[in-house]
C-alpha positions in Angstrom: 38.9 50.7 -95.6 36.1 48.7 -94.1 33.4 47.0 -96.3 30.4 49.2 -96.2 26.7 48.0 -95.9 23.5 50.0 -96.1 21.3 50.3 -93.1 18.1 52.0 -92.7 17.2 54.6 -89.9 14.0 53.4 -88.3 13.8 55.4 -85.0 15.5 58.5 -83.5 14.4 59.8 -80.0 16.0 62.1 -77.5 17.9 60.2 -75.1 19.0 63.1 -72.8 20.6 66.4 -73.0 22.9 66.4 -76.0 22.1 62.7 -76.7 20.1 60.9 -79.2 18.9 57.3 -79.4 19.3 56.1 -83.1 18.1 52.8 -84.3 19.4 51.3 -87.6 17.6 48.4 -89.5 20.2 45.8 -90.9 18.1 43.1 -92.2 19.0 42.0 -95.7 22.5 42.9 -95.1 25.7 40.6 -94.3 25.7 42.6 -90.9 23.0 40.3 -89.4 24.5 38.0 -86.8 27.9 39.7 -86.7 27.5 41.6 -83.4 29.2 38.9 -81.2 30.1 40.8 -77.9 28.9 43.5 -75.7 30.7 46.7 -76.2 31.8 46.3 -79.8 31.5 49.3 -82.2 30.9 49.8 -85.9 31.9 52.7 -88.2 29.3 54.8 -89.9 29.7 57.1 -93.0 27.6 59.7 -94.7 28.6 61.4 -98.3 30.8 64.2 -97.7 31.8 63.5 -94.0 34.6 61.7 -92.3 33.4 58.3 -90.9 33.2 57.8 -87.3 33.1 55.0 -84.8 30.0 54.3 -82.5 29.4 51.5 -79.9 26.4 49.4 -80.4 24.0 50.1 -77.6 21.9 47.0 -77.9 23.0 43.5 -76.9 24.3 40.9 -79.1 21.6 38.7 -80.8 22.3 35.9 -83.3 19.5 37.2 -85.7 19.2 40.6 -84.5 17.9 43.0 -87.3 18.2 46.3 -85.3 21.1 47.9 -83.9 20.9 50.9 -81.4 23.3 53.7 -81.0 23.8 56.6 -78.6 24.8 59.7 -80.5 26.5 62.8 -78.8 25.8 66.1 -80.7 28.3 68.7 -81.3 30.3 66.9 -84.2 29.8 66.8 -88.0 28.8 63.3 -88.3 26.7 62.7 -85.3 24.8 66.0 -85.9 24.1 64.7 -89.6 22.9 61.5 -88.5 20.5 63.0 -86.0 19.1 65.0 -88.7 18.5 62.2 -91.1 14.6 61.5 -91.7 13.3 58.0 -90.9 14.0 55.6 -94.0 17.3 57.3 -94.8 20.3 55.1 -95.6 23.4 55.0 -93.7 26.6 53.1 -94.6 27.7 50.9 -91.7 30.8 48.6 -91.2 30.8 45.2 -89.5 31.4 45.3 -85.7 34.9 45.9 -84.5 37.0 45.7 -81.3 37.1 42.8 -78.9 34.2 44.1 -76.6 33.9 43.1 -73.1 34.5 39.4 -72.0 31.4 39.2 -69.6 31.8 35.5 -69.4 35.0 36.0 -67.5 33.0 37.7 -64.8 30.9 34.7 -63.9 31.1 33.8 -60.4 32.4 37.1 -59.5 31.1 40.6 -58.4 30.8 42.8 -61.5 31.6 46.6 -61.3 30.6 48.6 -64.3 31.9 52.4 -64.9 30.3 54.8 -67.5 30.3 58.5 -67.9 28.3 60.4 -70.6 27.8 58.7 -73.9 30.0 55.9 -72.6 26.8 54.1 -71.1 26.3 52.9 -74.6 28.9 50.2 -74.6 28.1 49.3 -71.1 24.1 49.0 -71.6 24.8 45.6 -73.7 26.8 44.4 -70.7 24.0 44.9 -68.4 21.4 43.2 -70.7 23.8 40.2 -70.9 24.3 40.0 -67.3 20.7 40.2 -66.5 19.8 37.4 -69.0 21.9 35.1 -66.7 21.8 37.0 -63.5 22.3 33.9 -61.3 25.7 33.6 -62.8 27.2 36.7 -61.4 27.8 38.1 -57.8 26.8 41.6 -56.8 26.5 44.0 -60.0 27.0 47.5 -59.5 27.0 50.6 -62.0 28.8 53.6 -61.2 27.0 56.0 -63.9 28.4 59.6 -64.1 27.1 62.6 -66.1 28.0 66.4 -66.4 24.4 67.4 -65.4 21.2 65.9 -64.0 19.7 66.2 -67.5 22.6 64.1 -69.2 21.9 60.8 -67.9 20.8 58.6 -71.0 18.4 55.6 -70.5 16.8 57.2 -67.3 13.7 55.2 -68.2 15.6 51.9 -67.9 17.5 52.6 -64.4 14.6 51.3 -62.4 14.2 48.1 -64.5 18.0 47.5 -64.3 17.7 47.8 -60.5 14.7 45.4 -60.3 16.9 43.1 -62.4 19.5 43.1 -59.7 21.9 45.9 -60.9 22.6 48.5 -58.2 22.8 51.9 -59.9 25.1 54.7 -58.6 24.6 58.1 -60.3 27.0 60.8 -59.7 26.9 64.4 -61.4 30.2 66.4 -62.1 28.5 69.9 -62.7 25.2 70.1 -60.9 25.4 74.0 -60.9 22.0 75.5 -59.8 20.1 72.5 -60.9 19.0 71.5 -57.4 20.5 68.1 -57.7 20.4 66.3 -54.2 22.4 63.1 -55.2 26.0 62.3 -55.3 28.6 64.6 -57.1 31.9 64.2 -58.4 33.9 61.5 -60.2 32.6 57.9 -60.5 35.6 56.3 -59.1 35.3 58.3 -55.7 32.0 56.6 -54.9 33.4 53.0 -54.5 32.5 53.0 -50.7 33.8 50.5 -48.4 32.6 47.1 -50.0 35.3 44.6 -50.9 36.0 44.8 -54.6 39.4 42.8 -54.8 37.9 39.8 -56.5 35.5 41.7 -58.8 35.7 42.2 -62.5 35.2 45.8 -63.8 34.2 47.0 -67.3 34.8 50.7 -68.0 33.8 53.2 -70.7 34.5 56.8 -70.6 36.9 59.7 -71.4 40.7 58.8 -71.0 41.0 60.8 -67.9 38.1 59.0 -66.3 39.3 55.4 -67.4 42.8 56.2 -65.8 41.2 57.4 -62.6 39.1 54.2 -62.3 41.9 52.0 -62.9 44.0 53.8 -60.3 41.0 53.7 -57.7 40.5 50.0 -58.3 44.2 49.0 -58.0 44.5 50.8 -54.8 41.5 48.6 -53.6 43.6 45.6 -54.7 41.8 44.8 -58.2 44.5 43.5 -60.6 44.9 45.5 -63.9 44.0 42.2 -65.8 40.6 42.2 -64.1 40.0 45.6 -65.5 38.5 45.5 -69.0 37.9 48.1 -71.9 36.1 47.4 -75.0 38.7 48.4 -77.6 
């Protein structure tokens, strides 16, 4: 079992259909400074519920006092976390997982793939790359959601593009929404650009992840240049 530490809910806002942005204050705990790599995750616990794992959606900061998370509703623990009042306490573990080796992509093009709440693990990669944008080649995010209303961080997409990150959005179930953009799986929109020397960072459901691996390998990207955060 992990060592648990109390964190305080300081903000909670809708992020997209079925998604909520939760901010925890960790000041005064041993957790400060433990978030070392984009893509790492923590365990959260509430009394009477099974603990769960959640990617830290904010970038690592040496003395960062707040961690952001993107919660997907529909399960007992996320639903309970979403209902907590501001000031409530949550038990949180230290960050786990190897995260994404962003430094290995320096000097190369960067391909980012995320679907649904998986964007939470990719968001800190984007922040880290943008801090040293000149050290990387072309940076492109392939972002998929089930419906047009299910894209989290929509207010940040323009800022990311202004910071040198091209964003490609695709919807898998547009229905009668009137969506005029791309549809289908993220990996089907690689286009004709050369990608063989790129470094790819991926977060999504297993089927999506496998599809991205297969599509990239067909385009000449070695498996060792495709990274996951666990």
